[in-house]
C-alpha positions in Angstrom: 16.3 23.8 26.2 14.0 20.8 26.5 10.7 20.5 24.7 8.7 21.3 27.8 10.4 24.7 28.1 9.9 25.3 24.4 6.2 24.5 24.7 5.9 27.1 27.6 7.8 29.8 25.6 6.0 29.4 22.2 2.6 28.2 23.3 2.9 25.4 20.8 2.1 21.9 22.1 4.7 19.2 22.3 2.6 17.2 19.9 2.7 20.0 17.3 6.4 20.6 17.8 7.2 17.0 17.1 4.9 17.1 14.1 6.8 20.0 12.7 10.0 18.2 13.2 8.6 15.1 11.4 7.5 17.4 8.5 11.0 18.8 8.2 10.1 22.3 9.4 12.4 22.0 12.4 15.6 20.1 13.1 16.7 20.3 16.8 20.0 18.8 17.9 20.1 15.8 20.2 22.2 15.5 23.3 25.1 13.2 22.9 24.5 12.0 26.5 20.8 11.2 26.7 19.7 11.7 23.1 17.1 14.2 24.3 16.2 17.0 21.8 18.0 20.2 22.6 16.3 23.3 21.3 18.1 26.6 20.6 17.0 30.2 20.4 17.1 29.7 16.6 14.6 26.8 17.0 12.4 29.1 19.1 12.5 31.7 16.4 11.6 29.2 13.7 8.7 27.8 15.7 7.3 31.4 16.2 7.6 31.9 12.5 5.7 28.7 11.8 3.1 29.7 14.4 2.6 33.1 12.8 2.3 31.8 9.3 -0.1 29.0 10.3 -2.3 31.6 12.0 -2.4 33.4 8.7 -3.6 30.2 7.1 -0.4 29.5 5.2 0.0 25.8 4.3 2.9 23.7 5.5 4.2 23.2 1.9 4.3 26.9 1.4 6.1 27.4 4.8 8.7 24.8 3.6 9.1 26.7 0.4 9.8 30.0 2.3 12.2 28.3 4.6 14.1 26.7 1.7 14.2 29.9 -0.3 12.1 28.5 -3.1 9.5 31.1 -2.4 10.1 34.5 -0.9 8.1 35.7 2.1 6.6 38.4 0.0 5.5 35.9 -2.7 3.9 33.7 0.0 2.0 36.5 1.6 0.9 37.8 -1.8 -0.6 34.4 -2.6 -2.7 34.4 0.6 -3.5 38.1 0.5 -5.0 37.6 -3.0 -7.1 34.8 -1.7 -8.3 36.7 1.4 -9.0 39.9 -0.6 -11.3 38.0 -3.0 -13.1 36.5 0.0 -13.4 40.0 1.6 -15.0 41.4 -1.6 -17.5 38.6 -1.8 -18.3 38.8 2.0 -19.0 42.5 1.7 -21.5 41.7 -1.0 -23.1 39.0 1.2 -23.3 41.5 4.1 -24.9 44.1 1.8 -27.5 41.5 0.6 -28.3 40.3 4.1 -28.9 44.0 5.1 -31.3 44.5 2.2 -33.2 41.3 3.1 -33.4 42.3 6.7 -34.7 45.8 5.9 -37.0 45.1 2.9 -38.3 41.6 3.3 -40.8 40.6 5.9 -42.0 37.2 4.9 -40.3 34.2 3.3 -43.2 33.4 1.0 -43.1 36.8 -0.6 -39.4 36.7 -1.1 -38.1 37.2 -4.6 -35.9 34.1 -4.5 -34.8 34.3 -8.1 -33.4 37.8 -7.6 -31.4 36.8 -4.5 -30.2 33.5 -5.9 -28.8 35.4 -8.9 -27.0 37.9 -6.6 -25.5 35.0 -4.6 -24.4 33.2 -7.7 -22.6 36.3 -8.9 -20.4 36.3 -5.7 -19.4 32.6 -6.4 -17.5 33.8 -9.4 -14.8 34.7 -6.9 -13.3 32.2 -4.4 -15.9 32.5 -1.7 -18.0 29.4 -1.5 -21.5 29.5 -0.1 -23.2 26.5 1.5 -23.4 24.1 -1.4 -26.8 22.3 -1.5 -25.0 19.6 -3.5 -23.4 18.7 -0.1 -26.7 18.0 1.5 -26.6 14.3 0.6 -23.3 14.0 2.5 -24.9 15.0 5.8 -26.3 11.8 7.1 -27.5 10.6 10.5 -24.8 9.8 13.0 -23.0 6.6 12.1 -24.0 6.5 8.4 -21.2 6.8 5.9 -21.3 9.3 3.0 -22.1 7.6 -0.4 -20.2 7.5 -3.6 -16.9 9.3 -2.8 -14.4 9.6 -5.6 -11.8 8.2 -3.3 -10.6 8.3 0.3 -7.5 8.0 2.5 -6.7 7.3 6.1 -4.9 10.2 7.8 -1.7 9.6 9.8 -3.2 11.4 12.9 -6.7 12.0 14.2 -8.2 15.2 12.7 -9.5 17.4 15.4 -9.6 20.9 13.8 -9.3 22.6 10.4 -5.6 23.0 10.7 -5.0 19.3 11.3 -7.4 18.7 8.3 -5.2 20.8 6.0 -2.0 19.3 7.4 -3.3 15.7 6.6 -4.4 16.8 3.1 -0.9 18.3 2.5 0.8 15.1 3.6 -1.5 13.0 1.4 -0.7 15.2 -1.7 3.0 15.0 -1.0 2.9 11.2 -0.7 0.9 10.9 -3.9 3.1 13.6 -5.7 0.0 15.7 -6.5 -0.4 19.5 -6.6 -2.7 20.8 -3.9 -4.4 24.2 -3.4 -6.6 24.9 -0.5 -9.6 26.9 -1.7 -11.4 27.1 1.6 -10.6 25.8 5.0 -12.9 24.4 7.7 -14.0 20.9 8.6 -15.3 20.4 5.1 -12.6 22.1 3.0 -12.7 22.7 -0.7 -9.5 22.0 -2.5 -7.9 21.7 -6.0 -6.0 18.4 -6.4 -4.1 18.1 -9.7 -6.5 20.5 -11.3 -9.7 18.9 -10.1 -11.9 20.6 -7.5 -13.0 18.5 -4.5 -15.0 18.8 -1.3 -13.4 16.9 1.5 -15.5 15.3 4.2 -14.7 13.3 7.3 -16.4 10.0 8.0 -19.4 10.6 10.3 -18.7 9.7 14.0 -19.8 6.5 15.8 -19.6 5.5 19.4 -16.6 3.4 20.4 -18.7 0.4 21.4 -20.0 0.0 17.8 -18.4 -2.8 15.8 -15.5 -1.6 13.6 -15.6 1.8 15.2 -14.2 4.5 12.9 -12.6 6.3 15.8 -9.0 5.7 16.8 -7.4 7.0 19.9 -4.2 8.9 20.5 -3.5 10.1 24.0 -7.3 10.0 24.8 -8.2 12.2 21.9 -10.8 11.0 19.4 -10.6 11.9 15.8 -12.1 10.9 12.4 -10.5 8.1 10.7 -11.2 8.6 6.9 -11.2 11.5 4.6 -13.5 11.3 1.6 -13.2 13.3 -1.6 -16.2 14.4 -3.6 -15.9 16.1 -7.0 -17.2 19.6 -6.9 -18.5 21.4 -9.9 -19.5 24.9 -8.5 -20.8 26.2 -11.8 -23.4 23.5 -12.1 -25.4 24.0 -8.9 
């Protein structure tokens, strides 16, 4: 099968299929006549496995570990199940607290803020991360760069969603031979890199006609060009 057929069968774009090949998650044969990639039913099965695990939030490095046998599927799922379970517990506490506020509080000025802040702080002992007011300084007007990042890097591909963000972080960690743990996903993920906790932020967008535009273009898609790392100390806010 050719890649167009594989795209139709799996629902995975050609761009992502090639990306998975580049990352070593897939190794299709090439035709001896025209050098086109030739995909087999086993390749289809592997792509569907990747798709399922990615939808569960499993990182590419962990998928590689399962494929190679360095980690069992059960161990992999247990790792993410533990993470999601801790989030579920904290989310249930948040829902309960929101319900209390909705039913018992009528005015912001009369709100017992100390009480509710202490309740919210208690849920942050788990892995759930609330909106961190320490991040407020990062949010600037369009076209203004964040200040004082610890370091930054330029991704290989434009980052368009949270999965591409995680993928670029994993590739960066692999290149730098650093251990990476994704604490929370999103377009401002929290990670552990070699034991240090960071908040990752994308450079703010500018229009293409600006000098030194931070956008770069791939097949008419626009993405952010730089990823910034800010040290995160959750127990100090």
